[in-house]
N, C-alpha and C positions, 0 to 999 in steps of 0.2 A: 558558886550555882548558876551564875548569871553569864560569864564562859563556857558552864558546860551547856546551857541554857540555849545560847546564841550558836555555837558549834551547832548544834541537834535541828536549829532550825534553818542553817544556808543551806544545807542541802535540797530542803524539800523550798526556797527559794529559787534555787538554779534551774530545780525542776520544770516550776511554774513559768519561771523565764523560757526556758526553750519549749514548752508546749503552747506558748504563747507566738515562739517563733516560727514553732511548727505549723501554727494553724494559719499565723497569718501569708506564710507559702503556699498552702494550700489551698487558701483563698485566691491568693494570686494567679495558680494553676490555675483555678478552674473556673478564676475569668478570663484568664487568654487561650482555654479550652471554648468557652462558650461563644468571645468572640470570632475564636476560630469559626466553629460550626454556625453564627451567621452570616459571615464571607462566603461560605460554603454550599448557605441555604438557597440560592437563586442555581448555582450547577446543579445540587443536586436535586435540585425542583425541576431541573431545564431535562438532566437523565432519567427521570421517574415518568413524567408527563411524556415527552419528547423522542424516550429511546429505550427504556425498557416496557412502561407501557404500550407501547405501538407490537414491539416483540414478543409479550407475553399475545396480547390480540390477534396477532397474524399466525400464533401455533395453533392459537382457538380454531383460529378460522378454517385452516387446513384442513381440519375435519368437520366442514360444512361444506354446503353450499348457499353460495352469498353474492349477492349480486346488485349490492346498494342500499336498492329500492326497497327489499321488503327483508324482515327479519331471518335471519341464517339458519338453516336448518343442516343438524345434525347427521352425516353420513357418513361417518365410520375412516375405512383409509381406501374410499374410491375414488378422492381426488389421486393419491398417490398411484391406485392400480392406473387410473386411466392415465399418465404420465408417465409409466413405466410402458404401458403395453395399449393405449391407446391413441396415443397422441403424436401423428405426423410427421411433427417438427421437434418433439422433443432430441431425441438421438441426436438429426442433424445438427441441429443449434447446436447442441452439447460437443459433437466432434471438431464442430467450426470452429469455437474457443479453445478446444484443446489445441486446435492446426495453427488457429493461431499465437496461442501462446510459445508452444513449439518451437516457432518460427522466429518470433519477437523474441523474446529471453536472453535468449545464451547471446544474440548480435548487441542488445542494447549492455550487457552487464557488461561483455568483451569489450564494445565503444567506450564505455562509458569509465571503465578500468584504463584503456590506452591511454584516454584523457586527461584524466589525473596523470597518468604516467608524466606525459608532457608535460603537464601545466605543474609537476613535482620539481621541475629540472631547474629552476629558479632565471629564466630564461628571461631578455628585456622585454618588456610588455606584460607579462604573464598577469598582471593585476587586470588590463585590458582584455585582454584574451577570455579570462574567468566570468567575465561582464556579461559578453558576448557570446559565450556558449551556454549560458545561462539566462539570458531575457529569455530562451521561447518556453522555458517553463512557466515563466510568469505569464504568459500568456492564456489569457480563460479560452477553455474549451471549445467553448461555441466558436470563438471568434476563428482560434487553428479550424478549426473544421471548414467554414465559410472560407478564411482564405486560401487551405489548400481546395477545399471545391470549386474556386476559382482560377488555382496554380495548374492543377488538371483538365481542366475544360476541356474535351475534345477535340473545340473551333476555335475560341479566343484566349485559351491559358496559357501562357507564354514556354511552358516545356514543348508540347506539339508545336507552337510558335517556331522555337531554339529546333527542330525536328526538321522541320519543313526547310526553313532555310537549309539547312544541310543536303536535301533530298530525301527524310527520310519519312515515312508515313506514321505519324503518334497512334498508338490504340486510344480505346474507349476510357481508359485508366478507371475511372470510378461509375461509367456507363456500361462498362462491357465485364459478363462474369467471370470470363479466362484472368480479368487484371482488378476486381475491383478491393477482393481482400489483401492480394500485395501491396494497393495503394495505400489502406487503410494501417499496414503495415509499415511503411514507408513515412507515414503520417503519424504514428505512433513514438519512431524512431527519433522523428527531426525533435518530437517531443522532449523528451525524456535520455537522452544519451548526458547533454549538459544540464540534466537536473542534479535533485537534491540527491540522486545517485551519484554522481560524480561527487559531489562537493563531500561524501562520507567516504568514500574511497582517496579521494586526496588528504583528508582529515588521518585515515588509518596511515596513508604513506609517508605523512608528516613525525607519523608516532615509532617508525621501525626503529630501531636504536641505531646508531653512526655507528658505535662500538663494534658489532656484531658484522656489518657488513664492511669495514676496514679489517677485521681478525680475520673474512672469507678473504677479501683480497690480496692478503698479505702470507696467505696459504697459497695463491695461486688462484683461485677462482675467478671464471669471467663473467661476464656479465650477466648470460644466462643463467648460470649456476646459482649467483649471488640473489636473482630471482628471486627463480624457482625453487630452491633450498630454506632462502631467509625471507625476503621481501611476499612472499605468495603465505607462507604458513602465518607472518606475524598479520596480516591482513584477512585472513581463513575467517574470523567472526562477523567483520563487516562483510563479507562475502555472501555467507550465511543469512544477513539481516539482508542484505539489499536484495539476494536471493528469494529469499519468504515472501517482502515485499512486491517483488517483481510477478512473482505467481500470481496475489491476489489481486492486485491491480491487473494484471492481463485478461487473468479471468472475468476482469468486471466490467471489458468493455463495452460500451456503451455510448456514448456522447457522438465521436466520430461519425458511428456507424448510423446513428438516430437522425442524427443531423445531415448529414453527406448523399445517404445511399435511403435510407431509410430501412433497409435490411435488405435490397435487392442488388443489382439486376437479381431475378429468378431467383431470389433466396440467397443470393453469392457470398452475403453477409451479414443472414440472418442467425446474430450469435444470441446463445444463451441469458444474456439479460436482457437484451430487448425481446426473447419472446415473455419472461416476467412481466414484462411492462409489458405487451401486447395487452397478453390477458387478464391483467390485474385492470387496466386503466383504458383500453381502449373495448375493449368487451367486457366490463365489470365482470369479470369473473375472477373474485375479488379470495374467493375458495381457493380455487384451480392457483392461480396465482400463489397466492400463500403456503402453497403446498409445494409449487415450484423453485417458492426461496428460499424453504427449509430444506429441501435438496438441496437447492445451490451449496447451504451454511454447511453440511455433512461433506460436502463436495470440499470447500475451502479448508474445513478444518481437518479433514485425512490429509489434504496434500503438506499442510503445514506440520502434523506430525511425522509426517514420513520423514521432509526435510529436517526437523528434526533429532528424527529415529538414524540417520543415517550420517548429518554430523560429525555425531561422536567416532566416525572412522577418519574426518579430514580436516577439523575444524579443531583448532590448535588456541588456547588460551594459558595464555603467560598467566605463572603463579611465581608473584612476591621479586 
């Protein structure tokens, strides 16, 4: 009888031991989760206070007349109506921003890709070249703008001085409506071609399977055929990423124009981001500035969605 009793109580003992183990494991996981939330708390507070809060507030202000000094007054869609139909600078600034992006993005992407291809060849001194090409992107935006403002100065700048040495009279660059916009394009290219975009392309090129390239070479494919049919499809996800980030960044151009030209001369560099800033922080039309900002958000979301939609036709994702 004692043996029978012992055999009956043993499963109960095992079950209680298993329950204690499960309970201890659950307590351990709960403790780890609490510590994780504790470490995440400063970031979450920063996100809510400094990001999510202002985003929600700006959406509310976009439907109000608000000048900071007096309480906001709800006016419905009047700010949006004023932007589309009454603001003389709305459409020109938007068109100028699109024009800048159309000129800048293809040159920037192509230049970064070519630079990455050259650096991927493993030539002597490649590490030093990578550093030199990447250095401009580490320069603060304001310092870059001030540097180029001096370089392109019409009278004391080294560019016009070099042109004058060979008998060519240089243009006004940033002081001329005919050349100010393209001068900002050159500044942006100098800062971006060797930046993170180039490093992303370089990492993608190093991830192209060598066996595919060797197989194509055995089949008689030339350099261009290997690049077009193997390398380019394999790095197409990186091209898409750089394209999306490039479009978003170029449409947000602000610092270089604000520091060097202030939107001039004759509104030649009055970009949309500068228009938002001026309305909100120069004229204190916070309600109208918030409406412009939300219009800009919709534009950025549309372009991002459009690029992702058409990417299904040309982006190759390797599986397995």
